[in-house]
Every structure is written in C-alpha cells, then in structure tokens.
MIDRENNU-137696 format. One record per residue (C-alpha): residue number from 0; residue in one letter; x, y, z. Coordinates in Angstrom, 3 decimals. Layout:
<nodes>
num = NUM, residu = A, X = X, Y = Y, Z = Z
...
</nodes>
This chain:
<nodes>
num = 0, residu = M, X = 0.039, Y = -0.114, Z = 0.241
num = 1, residu = S, X = 1.538, Y = 3.356, Z = -0.858
num = 2, residu = Q, X = 2.058, Y = 6.065, Z = 1.327
num = 3, residu = A, X = 0.995, Y = 9.538, Z = 0.802
num = 4, residu = Y, X = 2.758, Y = 12.422, Z = 1.507
num = 5, residu = P, X = 2.151, Y = 15.983, Z = 1.530
num = 6, residu = A, X = 2.538, Y = 17.998, Z = -1.055
num = 7, residu = D, X = 5.305, Y = 20.216, Z = 0.503
num = 8, residu = A, X = 7.117, Y = 17.577, Z = 2.162
num = 9, residu = G, X = 10.703, Y = 17.551, Z = 1.522
num = 10, residu = V, X = 10.242, Y = 21.203, Z = 0.185
num = 11, residu = K, X = 11.937, Y = 24.134, Z = 2.646
num = 12, residu = K, X = 9.169, Y = 26.372, Z = 3.349
num = 13, residu = S, X = 10.109, Y = 30.054, Z = 2.352
num = 14, residu = V, X = 9.961, Y = 33.011, Z = 5.399
num = 15, residu = N, X = 8.444, Y = 35.567, Z = 4.525
num = 16, residu = P, X = 10.861, Y = 38.831, Z = 5.118
num = 17, residu = G, X = 8.748, Y = 41.088, Z = 6.271
num = 18, residu = Q, X = 7.513, Y = 38.869, Z = 8.968
num = 19, residu = L, X = 9.298, Y = 38.880, Z = 12.363
num = 20, residu = S, X = 9.649, Y = 36.181, Z = 14.810
num = 21, residu = P, X = 7.846, Y = 35.939, Z = 17.922
num = 22, residu = E, X = 11.333, Y = 36.745, Z = 19.925
num = 23, residu = L, X = 11.521, Y = 39.939, Z = 17.881
num = 24, residu = M, X = 8.426, Y = 40.813, Z = 18.235
num = 25, residu = T, X = 8.413, Y = 40.858, Z = 22.328
num = 26, residu = K, X = 12.073, Y = 42.621, Z = 21.950
num = 27, residu = L, X = 10.557, Y = 45.451, Z = 20.023
num = 28, residu = Y, X = 7.442, Y = 45.811, Z = 22.304
num = 29, residu = K, X = 9.665, Y = 46.151, Z = 25.361
num = 30, residu = K, X = 11.846, Y = 48.661, Z = 23.896
num = 31, residu = Y, X = 8.864, Y = 50.800, Z = 22.797
num = 32, residu = L, X = 7.077, Y = 50.456, Z = 25.708
num = 33, residu = L, X = 10.480, Y = 51.657, Z = 27.686
num = 34, residu = Q, X = 10.203, Y = 54.396, Z = 25.552
num = 35, residu = A, X = 6.700, Y = 55.320, Z = 26.131
num = 36, residu = G, X = 7.278, Y = 54.873, Z = 29.646
num = 37, residu = K, X = 10.176, Y = 57.621, Z = 29.281
num = 38, residu = L, X = 8.073, Y = 59.655, Z = 27.422
num = 39, residu = A, X = 5.440, Y = 59.579, Z = 30.039
num = 40, residu = V, X = 8.373, Y = 60.492, Z = 33.121
num = 41, residu = S, X = 9.242, Y = 63.381, Z = 30.891
num = 42, residu = F, X = 5.865, Y = 64.825, Z = 30.271
num = 43, residu = V, X = 4.825, Y = 64.486, Z = 34.000
num = 44, residu = I, X = 7.387, Y = 66.521, Z = 35.108
num = 45, residu = I, X = 7.420, Y = 69.148, Z = 32.675
num = 46, residu = Y, X = 3.717, Y = 68.979, Z = 33.249
num = 47, residu = Y, X = 4.301, Y = 69.601, Z = 37.018
num = 48, residu = F, X = 6.714, Y = 72.595, Z = 36.803
num = 49, residu = F, X = 5.275, Y = 74.305, Z = 34.172
num = 50, residu = S, X = 1.493, Y = 74.030, Z = 35.348
num = 51, residu = R, X = 3.310, Y = 76.213, Z = 38.471
num = 52, residu = V, X = 4.786, Y = 78.766, Z = 36.958
num = 53, residu = D, X = 3.239, Y = 82.115, Z = 35.119
num = 54, residu = L, X = 3.658, Y = 80.611, Z = 31.107
num = 55, residu = T, X = 3.691, Y = 84.568, Z = 30.686
num = 56, residu = V, X = 6.628, Y = 85.468, Z = 32.629
num = 57, residu = Y, X = 8.395, Y = 82.050, Z = 31.116
num = 58, residu = Y, X = 7.878, Y = 83.606, Z = 27.832
num = 59, residu = R, X = 9.294, Y = 87.116, Z = 28.583
num = 60, residu = T, X = 12.229, Y = 85.413, Z = 30.601
num = 61, residu = M, X = 12.844, Y = 83.299, Z = 27.566
num = 62, residu = L, X = 12.679, Y = 86.719, Z = 25.189
num = 63, residu = A, X = 14.931, Y = 88.256, Z = 27.591
num = 64, residu = T, X = 17.582, Y = 85.818, Z = 26.648
num = 65, residu = D, X = 21.400, Y = 87.179, Z = 26.374
num = 66, residu = L, X = 22.039, Y = 85.806, Z = 22.865
num = 67, residu = P, X = 25.697, Y = 86.698, Z = 23.109
num = 68, residu = Y, X = 26.050, Y = 84.775, Z = 26.583
num = 69, residu = F, X = 23.910, Y = 81.761, Z = 25.125
num = 70, residu = F, X = 26.469, Y = 81.719, Z = 22.050
num = 71, residu = L, X = 29.254, Y = 81.692, Z = 24.056
num = 72, residu = G, X = 28.004, Y = 78.543, Z = 26.626
num = 73, residu = L, X = 27.320, Y = 76.995, Z = 22.836
num = 74, residu = V, X = 31.128, Y = 77.007, Z = 21.930
num = 75, residu = F, X = 32.355, Y = 75.492, Z = 25.324
num = 76, residu = Y, X = 29.703, Y = 72.723, Z = 24.885
num = 77, residu = F, X = 31.501, Y = 71.953, Z = 21.364
num = 78, residu = L, X = 35.090, Y = 72.730, Z = 23.275
num = 79, residu = V, X = 33.679, Y = 70.031, Z = 25.438
num = 80, residu = T, X = 33.006, Y = 67.175, Z = 22.656
num = 81, residu = I, X = 36.710, Y = 68.029, Z = 21.559
num = 82, residu = L, X = 38.298, Y = 67.220, Z = 25.047
num = 83, residu = Q, X = 36.071, Y = 64.181, Z = 25.404
num = 84, residu = T, X = 37.544, Y = 62.895, Z = 22.174
num = 85, residu = R, X = 40.658, Y = 63.368, Z = 23.154
num = 86, residu = K, X = 40.368, Y = 61.636, Z = 26.248
num = 87, residu = W, X = 39.059, Y = 58.691, Z = 23.981
num = 88, residu = Q, X = 41.711, Y = 58.738, Z = 22.109
num = 89, residu = V, X = 44.022, Y = 58.391, Z = 24.818
num = 90, residu = L, X = 42.014, Y = 55.446, Z = 25.804
num = 91, residu = A, X = 42.100, Y = 54.009, Z = 22.605
num = 92, residu = D, X = 45.626, Y = 54.054, Z = 22.383
num = 93, residu = M, X = 46.647, Y = 52.616, Z = 25.249
num = 94, residu = L, X = 44.542, Y = 49.480, Z = 24.739
num = 95, residu = G, X = 46.297, Y = 49.378, Z = 21.129
num = 96, residu = S, X = 42.766, Y = 50.207, Z = 19.391
num = 97, residu = P, X = 44.433, Y = 53.285, Z = 17.409
num = 98, residu = F, X = 42.218, Y = 55.955, Z = 15.911
num = 99, residu = T, X = 42.780, Y = 59.424, Z = 14.108
num = 100, residu = F, X = 41.384, Y = 62.101, Z = 16.459
num = 101, residu = T, X = 39.101, Y = 63.035, Z = 13.331
num = 102, residu = G, X = 37.657, Y = 59.643, Z = 13.178
num = 103, residu = L, X = 36.920, Y = 59.337, Z = 16.725
num = 104, residu = L, X = 35.385, Y = 62.989, Z = 16.581
num = 105, residu = R, X = 33.389, Y = 61.976, Z = 14.117
num = 106, residu = A, X = 32.189, Y = 58.469, Z = 15.739
num = 107, residu = N, X = 31.608, Y = 61.508, Z = 19.056
num = 108, residu = A, X = 29.282, Y = 63.595, Z = 16.767
num = 109, residu = L, X = 27.350, Y = 60.345, Z = 15.098
num = 110, residu = S, X = 26.767, Y = 59.671, Z = 18.515
num = 111, residu = L, X = 24.958, Y = 62.961, Z = 19.464
num = 112, residu = F, X = 23.501, Y = 62.788, Z = 16.124
num = 113, residu = S, X = 21.710, Y = 59.778, Z = 16.787
num = 114, residu = A, X = 21.188, Y = 60.074, Z = 20.375
num = 115, residu = L, X = 18.513, Y = 63.241, Z = 18.971
num = 116, residu = F, X = 16.631, Y = 60.714, Z = 17.118
num = 117, residu = L, X = 16.652, Y = 57.244, Z = 18.078
num = 118, residu = P, X = 14.622, Y = 55.482, Z = 20.993
num = 119, residu = G, X = 16.931, Y = 55.018, Z = 23.796
num = 120, residu = G, X = 18.652, Y = 58.808, Z = 23.657
num = 121, residu = F, X = 22.415, Y = 58.579, Z = 25.191
num = 122, residu = L, X = 22.843, Y = 54.814, Z = 25.367
num = 123, residu = A, X = 21.387, Y = 54.425, Z = 21.719
num = 124, residu = G, X = 23.718, Y = 56.846, Z = 20.226
num = 125, residu = E, X = 26.431, Y = 54.847, Z = 22.031
num = 126, residu = A, X = 25.491, Y = 51.705, Z = 20.339
num = 127, residu = V, X = 25.347, Y = 53.640, Z = 16.808
num = 128, residu = K, X = 28.647, Y = 54.656, Z = 17.109
num = 129, residu = S, X = 30.443, Y = 51.540, Z = 18.966
num = 130, residu = Y, X = 28.572, Y = 49.349, Z = 15.747
num = 131, residu = R, X = 30.072, Y = 52.326, Z = 13.107
num = 132, residu = L, X = 33.536, Y = 52.345, Z = 14.362
num = 133, residu = M, X = 33.485, Y = 47.973, Z = 14.771
num = 134, residu = R, X = 32.429, Y = 47.449, Z = 11.418
num = 135, residu = G, X = 35.167, Y = 45.619, Z = 9.449
num = 136, residu = R, X = 37.551, Y = 45.621, Z = 12.414
num = 137, residu = N, X = 39.902, Y = 42.571, Z = 13.903
num = 138, residu = D, X = 39.861, Y = 44.837, Z = 17.536
num = 139, residu = K, X = 36.355, Y = 44.828, Z = 18.449
num = 140, residu = M, X = 37.114, Y = 43.585, Z = 22.014
num = 141, residu = R, X = 39.568, Y = 46.620, Z = 22.473
num = 142, residu = L, X = 37.414, Y = 48.752, Z = 21.044
num = 143, residu = S, X = 34.804, Y = 47.831, Z = 23.296
num = 144, residu = A, X = 36.974, Y = 48.084, Z = 26.297
num = 145, residu = S, X = 38.202, Y = 51.748, Z = 25.473
num = 146, residu = I, X = 34.609, Y = 53.374, Z = 25.135
num = 147, residu = I, X = 33.480, Y = 51.254, Z = 28.271
num = 148, residu = L, X = 36.470, Y = 53.206, Z = 29.747
num = 149, residu = D, X = 35.959, Y = 56.377, Z = 28.392
num = 150, residu = R, X = 32.509, Y = 56.603, Z = 30.102
num = 151, residu = L, X = 33.802, Y = 55.521, Z = 33.436
num = 152, residu = T, X = 36.971, Y = 57.494, Z = 33.401
num = 153, residu = G, X = 34.480, Y = 60.445, Z = 32.360
num = 154, residu = I, X = 32.058, Y = 59.945, Z = 35.896
num = 155, residu = V, X = 35.561, Y = 59.638, Z = 37.913
num = 156, residu = A, X = 36.533, Y = 63.023, Z = 36.686
num = 157, residu = F, X = 33.137, Y = 64.667, Z = 36.996
num = 158, residu = I, X = 32.562, Y = 63.474, Z = 40.422
num = 159, residu = F, X = 36.377, Y = 64.032, Z = 41.458
num = 160, residu = I, X = 36.163, Y = 67.340, Z = 40.703
num = 161, residu = G, X = 32.740, Y = 68.514, Z = 41.896
num = 162, residu = F, X = 33.282, Y = 66.775, Z = 45.196
num = 163, residu = L, X = 36.258, Y = 68.767, Z = 45.714
num = 164, residu = A, X = 34.394, Y = 71.955, Z = 44.656
num = 165, residu = Y, X = 31.492, Y = 71.204, Z = 47.046
num = 166, residu = L, X = 33.899, Y = 70.595, Z = 49.970
num = 167, residu = I, X = 35.049, Y = 73.927, Z = 49.283
num = 168, residu = A, X = 31.833, Y = 75.908, Z = 48.534
num = 169, residu = G, X = 28.800, Y = 73.810, Z = 49.300
num = 170, residu = P, X = 25.641, Y = 74.954, Z = 50.795
num = 171, residu = G, X = 25.774, Y = 71.844, Z = 53.290
num = 172, residu = D, X = 22.496, Y = 70.581, Z = 51.896
num = 173, residu = S, X = 22.180, Y = 67.055, Z = 53.753
num = 174, residu = R, X = 20.560, Y = 65.155, Z = 50.464
num = 175, residu = I, X = 23.136, Y = 66.644, Z = 48.183
num = 176, residu = T, X = 26.148, Y = 65.685, Z = 50.786
num = 177, residu = A, X = 24.841, Y = 62.329, Z = 50.830
num = 178, residu = A, X = 24.748, Y = 62.060, Z = 47.168
num = 179, residu = Y, X = 27.984, Y = 63.248, Z = 46.475
num = 180, residu = L, X = 29.426, Y = 60.914, Z = 49.207
num = 181, residu = L, X = 27.838, Y = 57.853, Z = 47.417
num = 182, residu = F, X = 28.889, Y = 58.926, Z = 43.874
num = 183, residu = F, X = 32.388, Y = 59.943, Z = 45.338
num = 184, residu = F, X = 32.732, Y = 56.725, Z = 46.866
num = 185, residu = A, X = 31.639, Y = 54.896, Z = 43.877
num = 186, residu = S, X = 34.206, Y = 56.994, Z = 41.756
num = 187, residu = V, X = 36.718, Y = 55.905, Z = 43.858
num = 188, residu = L, X = 35.882, Y = 52.076, Z = 43.753
num = 189, residu = I, X = 35.799, Y = 52.664, Z = 39.887
num = 190, residu = Y, X = 39.133, Y = 54.262, Z = 39.615
num = 191, residu = L, X = 40.832, Y = 51.854, Z = 42.078
num = 192, residu = V, X = 39.275, Y = 48.590, Z = 39.838
num = 193, residu = I, X = 40.627, Y = 50.518, Z = 36.427
num = 194, residu = I, X = 44.222, Y = 50.625, Z = 37.484
num = 195, residu = S, X = 44.656, Y = 47.768, Z = 39.861
num = 196, residu = P, X = 46.179, Y = 44.530, Z = 38.286
num = 197, residu = R, X = 43.036, Y = 42.283, Z = 38.752
num = 198, residu = A, X = 41.476, Y = 44.516, Z = 36.353
num = 199, residu = E, X = 43.393, Y = 42.233, Z = 33.694
num = 200, residu = K, X = 41.914, Y = 39.259, Z = 34.818
num = 201, residu = F, X = 38.984, Y = 40.616, Z = 35.167
num = 202, residu = G, X = 38.758, Y = 41.569, Z = 31.613
num = 203, residu = R, X = 40.148, Y = 38.841, Z = 30.488
num = 204, residu = G, X = 37.018, Y = 36.796, Z = 32.041
num = 205, residu = L, X = 34.545, Y = 39.033, Z = 30.279
num = 206, residu = I, X = 36.333, Y = 38.129, Z = 27.224
num = 207, residu = E, X = 36.299, Y = 34.312, Z = 27.773
num = 208, residu = R, X = 32.657, Y = 34.591, Z = 28.137
num = 209, residu = W, X = 31.867, Y = 36.997, Z = 25.061
num = 210, residu = R, X = 34.241, Y = 34.374, Z = 23.302
num = 211, residu = R, X = 31.771, Y = 31.334, Z = 24.248
num = 212, residu = R, X = 28.691, Y = 33.244, Z = 23.372
num = 213, residu = K, X = 30.413, Y = 34.782, Z = 20.022
num = 214, residu = A, X = 33.004, Y = 33.469, Z = 17.600
num = 215, residu = G, X = 35.109, Y = 36.277, Z = 16.411
num = 216, residu = P, X = 38.381, Y = 36.659, Z = 14.453
num = 217, residu = E, X = 40.161, Y = 38.233, Z = 17.272
num = 218, residu = P, X = 42.288, Y = 35.296, Z = 19.461
num = 219, residu = V, X = 41.976, Y = 36.533, Z = 23.315
num = 220, residu = S, X = 45.547, Y = 36.788, Z = 23.613
num = 221, residu = S, X = 46.343, Y = 39.496, Z = 21.562
num = 222, residu = V, X = 43.261, Y = 41.940, Z = 23.489
num = 223, residu = E, X = 45.489, Y = 43.767, Z = 25.711
num = 224, residu = T, X = 43.483, Y = 44.197, Z = 28.675
num = 225, residu = A, X = 46.567, Y = 45.547, Z = 31.006
num = 226, residu = I, X = 45.614, Y = 48.864, Z = 31.944
num = 227, residu = R, X = 48.537, Y = 51.451, Z = 32.895
num = 228, residu = R, X = 48.572, Y = 54.057, Z = 35.294
num = 229, residu = R, X = 49.501, Y = 57.230, Z = 33.383
num = 230, residu = P, X = 47.165, Y = 57.073, Z = 30.483
num = 231, residu = V, X = 44.458, Y = 56.556, Z = 32.816
num = 232, residu = N, X = 45.383, Y = 59.579, Z = 34.786
num = 233, residu = R, X = 45.434, Y = 61.555, Z = 31.634
num = 234, residu = A, X = 42.338, Y = 60.545, Z = 30.263
num = 235, residu = V, X = 41.249, Y = 61.256, Z = 33.816
num = 236, residu = A, X = 42.476, Y = 64.873, Z = 33.511
num = 237, residu = Y, X = 41.254, Y = 65.683, Z = 30.164
num = 238, residu = G, X = 37.807, Y = 64.443, Z = 31.293
num = 239, residu = M, X = 38.268, Y = 67.196, Z = 34.185
num = 240, residu = S, X = 39.247, Y = 69.580, Z = 31.666
num = 241, residu = A, X = 36.035, Y = 68.631, Z = 29.782
num = 242, residu = Q, X = 33.941, Y = 69.218, Z = 32.786
num = 243, residu = L, X = 35.621, Y = 72.686, Z = 33.469
num = 244, residu = A, X = 34.367, Y = 73.692, Z = 30.092
num = 245, residu = L, X = 31.008, Y = 72.045, Z = 30.756
num = 246, residu = T, X = 30.735, Y = 74.005, Z = 33.707
num = 247, residu = A, X = 31.921, Y = 77.026, Z = 31.601
num = 248, residu = G, X = 29.010, Y = 76.573, Z = 29.379
num = 249, residu = L, X = 26.768, Y = 76.424, Z = 32.150
num = 250, residu = H, X = 28.038, Y = 79.594, Z = 33.444
num = 251, residu = F, X = 27.539, Y = 81.658, Z = 30.418
num = 252, residu = F, X = 23.732, Y = 79.726, Z = 30.207
num = 253, residu = L, X = 22.969, Y = 81.048, Z = 33.354
num = 254, residu = A, X = 24.534, Y = 84.477, Z = 32.353
num = 255, residu = A, X = 22.642, Y = 84.809, Z = 29.357
num = 256, residu = G, X = 19.296, Y = 84.368, Z = 31.925
num = 257, residu = G, X = 20.718, Y = 86.800, Z = 34.226
num = 258, residu = I, X = 21.772, Y = 84.180, Z = 37.060
num = 259, residu = Y, X = 25.192, Y = 84.630, Z = 38.265
num = 260, residu = L, X = 27.004, Y = 82.038, Z = 40.530
num = 261, residu = D, X = 30.430, Y = 81.267, Z = 42.121
num = 262, residu = M, X = 32.482, Y = 79.339, Z = 39.987
num = 263, residu = L, X = 33.180, Y = 76.899, Z = 43.018
num = 264, residu = D, X = 29.297, Y = 76.359, Z = 42.914
num = 265, residu = L, X = 29.058, Y = 76.059, Z = 39.505
num = 266, residu = I, X = 31.376, Y = 73.313, Z = 39.325
num = 267, residu = W, X = 30.252, Y = 71.031, Z = 41.625
num = 268, residu = I, X = 26.075, Y = 72.232, Z = 40.245
num = 269, residu = S, X = 27.639, Y = 70.904, Z = 36.759
num = 270, residu = S, X = 29.126, Y = 67.898, Z = 38.033
num = 271, residu = L, X = 26.007, Y = 66.295, Z = 39.825
num = 272, residu = L, X = 24.028, Y = 67.762, Z = 36.621
num = 273, residu = S, X = 26.493, Y = 65.603, Z = 34.377
num = 274, residu = V, X = 26.086, Y = 62.425, Z = 36.430
num = 275, residu = A, X = 22.209, Y = 63.052, Z = 37.034
num = 276, residu = T, X = 21.351, Y = 63.351, Z = 32.952
num = 277, residu = M, X = 23.277, Y = 60.556, Z = 32.221
num = 278, residu = L, X = 20.734, Y = 57.955, Z = 34.024
num = 279, residu = P, X = 18.194, Y = 56.705, Z = 31.418
num = 280, residu = L, X = 14.678, Y = 57.764, Z = 33.328
num = 281, residu = T, X = 13.125, Y = 60.295, Z = 30.866
num = 282, residu = F, X = 13.345, Y = 60.696, Z = 27.272
num = 283, residu = L, X = 16.727, Y = 63.023, Z = 26.203
num = 284, residu = G, X = 16.940, Y = 63.973, Z = 29.596
num = 285, residu = I, X = 14.136, Y = 66.322, Z = 29.226
num = 286, residu = G, X = 12.162, Y = 66.764, Z = 32.581
num = 287, residu = F, X = 14.861, Y = 65.098, Z = 34.491
num = 288, residu = R, X = 17.129, Y = 67.867, Z = 33.789
num = 289, residu = E, X = 14.533, Y = 70.686, Z = 34.975
num = 290, residu = F, X = 14.241, Y = 68.867, Z = 38.019
num = 291, residu = S, X = 17.783, Y = 68.597, Z = 38.568
num = 292, residu = L, X = 18.244, Y = 72.684, Z = 37.703
num = 293, residu = V, X = 15.162, Y = 73.472, Z = 39.773
num = 294, residu = F, X = 16.537, Y = 71.862, Z = 42.610
num = 295, residu = L, X = 20.241, Y = 72.621, Z = 42.514
num = 296, residu = L, X = 19.614, Y = 76.202, Z = 41.856
num = 297, residu = G, X = 16.718, Y = 76.378, Z = 44.357
num = 298, residu = Q, X = 19.894, Y = 75.922, Z = 46.859
num = 299, residu = F, X = 20.666, Y = 79.741, Z = 46.177
num = 300, residu = S, X = 16.712, Y = 81.043, Z = 45.568
num = 301, residu = I, X = 16.709, Y = 80.893, Z = 42.244
num = 302, residu = P, X = 13.193, Y = 81.107, Z = 40.695
num = 303, residu = T, X = 11.795, Y = 78.087, Z = 39.450
num = 304, residu = V, X = 10.816, Y = 80.146, Z = 36.134
num = 305, residu = K, X = 14.302, Y = 81.326, Z = 35.893
num = 306, residu = S, X = 15.818, Y = 77.388, Z = 36.452
num = 307, residu = L, X = 13.137, Y = 76.335, Z = 33.741
num = 308, residu = G, X = 14.446, Y = 78.749, Z = 31.200
num = 309, residu = V, X = 18.172, Y = 77.908, Z = 31.814
num = 310, residu = A, X = 16.884, Y = 74.299, Z = 31.068
num = 311, residu = T, X = 15.468, Y = 75.315, Z = 27.878
num = 312, residu = L, X = 18.894, Y = 76.830, Z = 26.496
num = 313, residu = I, X = 20.876, Y = 73.851, Z = 27.429
num = 314, residu = L, X = 18.370, Y = 71.598, Z = 25.400
num = 315, residu = V, X = 18.781, Y = 74.107, Z = 22.771
num = 316, residu = A, X = 22.230, Y = 73.951, Z = 23.009
num = 317, residu = L, X = 22.281, Y = 70.147, Z = 23.038
num = 318, residu = L, X = 20.109, Y = 69.937, Z = 19.593
num = 319, residu = I, X = 22.577, Y = 72.493, Z = 17.905
num = 320, residu = R, X = 25.508, Y = 70.536, Z = 18.751
num = 321, residu = G, X = 23.552, Y = 67.546, Z = 17.562
num = 322, residu = L, X = 22.553, Y = 68.592, Z = 14.320
num = 323, residu = T, X = 25.852, Y = 70.186, Z = 14.013
num = 324, residu = G, X = 27.497, Y = 67.244, Z = 14.020
num = 325, residu = G, X = 24.914, Y = 65.549, Z = 11.754
num = 326, residu = V, X = 25.282, Y = 68.234, Z = 9.074
num = 327, residu = W, X = 28.809, Y = 67.836, Z = 9.202
num = 328, residu = L, X = 28.901, Y = 63.702, Z = 8.879
num = 329, residu = G, X = 26.587, Y = 64.462, Z = 6.094
num = 330, residu = W, X = 28.505, Y = 66.767, Z = 4.180
num = 331, residu = G, X = 31.523, Y = 64.342, Z = 4.380
num = 332, residu = H, X = 29.550, Y = 61.630, Z = 3.237
num = 333, residu = Y, X = 28.151, Y = 63.777, Z = 0.079
num = 334, residu = K, X = 31.801, Y = 64.292, Z = -0.775
num = 335, residu = K, X = 32.885, Y = 61.022, Z = -0.736
num = 336, residu = R, X = 30.125, Y = 59.999, Z = -2.825
num = 337, residu = T, X = 30.582, Y = 62.344, Z = -5.569
num = 338, residu = G, X = 34.423, Y = 62.416, Z = -5.089
num = 339, residu = R, X = 35.173, Y = 65.864, Z = -3.625
num = 340, residu = S, X = 37.060, Y = 64.865, Z = -1.198
num = 341, residu = G, X = 40.283, Y = 64.301, Z = -3.001
num = 342, residu = R, X = 39.476, Y = 60.535, Z = -3.562
num = 343, residu = P, X = 38.420, Y = 58.605, Z = -6.067
num = 344, residu = A, X = 34.338, Y = 58.516, Z = -5.630
num = 345, residu = P, X = 33.550, Y = 54.508, Z = -5.354
num = 346, residu = T, X = 32.611, Y = 52.701, Z = -8.228
num = 347, residu = E, X = 29.224, Y = 50.620, Z = -8.499
</nodes>
C-alpha cells in the first residue's frame, strides 16, 4: 500500500522577509514600551513644573535671553566634545586600538546626532557609535574596552572635581552631601578597579565569556587588557578639563538668563547635573534636567521659572550641537560619494 505524502514534503518553506519572529516582536514591544514610559515620565515632570509657573513670565524670560552669552556657552559645549574625544583617543591608544582624532570626533558626532532621534537617547547614540567603528575591524574587544573606559573615567573625573568644589563651597544640604558621598566613593572604587592589576584578570574573564557566546576573528591573547596608570590618569585629567569647559558653558547659559553664581558652586552643580542627566530615566533627559536644575539652583533661591529657562537654553544647545554634527557627517558623506574629497569616487 502506497504511502501518501504531503504536497510540500521535502520542500523548505520560505520565510516572508516582512514577517518578524515572536521573539523579535517581544523585544520590540518591550523597547517601545520602555520609550513610552520615558516619554510619560518626561511629560509628567514637565507638566508638573510648567503648571506651577506663570507661562507669560516664562515667555518673557526666554525673550530676555542674552544671546551673546548663549552662543559663548554653545562654544564651550563644542569644546567639551573635543576634549572628550581626546580623552577617548588616549584610552584607545593605551589598549592598542589606535584611531585618528578626526575619526573619533566623527564617531562622537554620530553618537550625539543619533541620540536626538533614536529610542534610547544617549545609550542608543553610544550603540550606533560602537557599531560604526567596529564594522570590519579585528580589534572589537579592545575598541569596546576603550568605549567603556571612556565612560567610566568621565564619571570619575566629574565626581572628583565636583566633590572637591563642594567640600570648599557647598551649601551643606544633607541630601546633596549624601549624594556626593555616595557618588564619590563609587567613583573611587571605579578608579581603583581600573588601575588595579586585577582589572586584567577581570577583563580577560569577560572576554572569555564573550568568546564562548560569539566566536570572532580576534584571539583572546591579542587583547591588551593590561591597563597602565599613567594613560588612565591622563584620561581623567582630560575628563576634568571637559568638566571645567562644561561648567563654563553652564556659567554663560546662566548669565544669558540673568543668573550669576560663584565658579566653585557652578563646578559642583555642573558635576551633579552631568551625572544625573546620564541616567536613562527620561526621553533625551527632558524633565530630569529641569528637575535637577530647579532643585540645585533652588539652593541659591533662584526662581523656578528662571531655572526652567536655563534648562530650555541647555536643551537648545544640545540640539544645535547634535544637528551640527549630523550636518558635518552628511557633508563628509556627500563629498565622498561625489568624489569631492580628493579621493576617487566609489564605483558601483
């Protein structure tokens, strides 16, 4: 008796390219729910503060902005990006993953630009930057380590210089003191772990686990996880310089709104603001930035409406910086495609 077989037996079923797997759909749902939650938190905070101020006064405050001071603050924000790029280059050279300064500056510009539009904000920008640099390279481990160390040394630099300024000129608020003590001891621990010889063993352990999950072209033995103290200290020094430039930018944004504070106070305020806005709690930091400025400037009896005005100026500066980086990258891509960069145009 002959056996009947289905008509499609032995034939590999084609998968619709437009059809997403259930696992991928679940990840997308979670991602969009997270972003919706961030948007909701931003909206609630913004609504809370703006519902308690006179919008007419806020509008007049923004119209009274001293534009020369605003553009001076914007210049210092661009300087922050340059100093942070140099810090990253020091760490990348230390780990044996050298890049040109212009190449890393382009990567940071891509990160800042992507953070404006992609779900995830700052973290999404860092992911895009990492993917762009790692494409086609055999030193992905060392490059990843340089990006992580760049973030960690930046946090250490922000907290070190801010804590020193707070000890000298802080207002003595118990909440701020507790936050600074927590951040300071955490940053000291991070620094000691970075420069400790045990960091090499820890790094190799992470690499081994990575290799077990994803096989790559780079052997573990070629990854330089031995971290030298002098380059790390140089990176922290560049991070402190970037924080001082960020403080200068904050000074001019405050001055644009008619607010003048002592420089030592500005240093610890800027330090806490830098760490606070790195937390992925709201969309593009909107809402949490306003909350932080209202609370910190409130220690000096600055009216809420003026603090919101300064927060708006900082947001505009961040948008201008990110969009400028996007225009620069787009122009470079256009010149490369059209052969105007001095190199032959790519052939199809």
